[in-house]
C-alpha positions in Angstrom: 0.0 0.0 0.0 1.4 3.4 -0.9 1.9 5.9 1.9 -0.9 8.1 0.5 -3.3 5.2 0.6 -2.2 4.4 4.2 -2.8 8.0 5.2 -6.3 7.9 3.7 -7.1 4.7 5.6 -5.8 6.1 8.9 -7.6 9.4 8.3 -10.9 7.6 7.6 -10.5 5.6 10.9 -9.9 8.8 12.8 -12.8 10.6 11.2 -15.1 7.6 11.9 -14.3 7.7 15.6 -14.7 11.5 15.8 -18.0 11.4 14.0 -19.3 8.8 16.4 -18.6 11.1 19.4 -15.2 9.9 20.5 -12.6 12.3 21.7 -8.8 12.0 21.8 -7.7 11.2 25.3 -4.0 10.3 25.1 -1.2 10.2 22.5 1.8 8.0 22.9 4.6 8.7 20.4 7.0 5.8 19.6 9.3 4.5 16.8 6.4 3.0 14.9 4.3 6.2 14.8 1.8 7.1 17.5 -0.8 5.2 19.5 -3.9 7.4 19.9 -6.5 6.6 22.6 -10.0 7.7 21.9 -12.7 7.7 24.5 -16.5 8.1 24.1 -17.5 10.3 27.1 -21.1 8.9 27.3 -20.6 5.3 26.6 -17.2 4.9 28.3 -15.8 3.1 25.3 -12.1 3.3 24.5 -10.5 2.7 21.1 -6.8 2.8 20.3 -5.4 3.4 16.8 -1.8 3.0 15.7 -1.1 5.9 13.4 2.0 5.4 11.3 2.1 8.1 8.6 3.4 11.6 9.2 0.4 13.2 7.5 -2.1 11.3 9.7 -0.1 12.4 12.8 -0.4 16.0 11.6 -4.1 15.4 11.0 -4.9 14.1 14.5 -2.7 16.8 16.0 -4.9 19.5 14.3 -8.0 17.7 15.6 -6.5 17.6 19.1 -5.9 21.4 19.0 -9.5 22.0 17.8 -10.8 19.7 20.6 -8.9 21.5 23.3 -10.2 24.9 22.1 -13.9 23.8 22.3 
């Protein structure tokens, strides 16, 4: 899979969780990318995504900034 295709897949997973009411709770950066923990505030569900592409890391970072401002 090309890096762009991988980015699109990761972005779609992030968007799906955000659209379903999840919020970014924690980010753990490591050599393989970043593990991003999402939590649903009402249902108390937690999901973790491994984000490997630089563009997807920039994307969730911008969402995290927006989330912290609202």
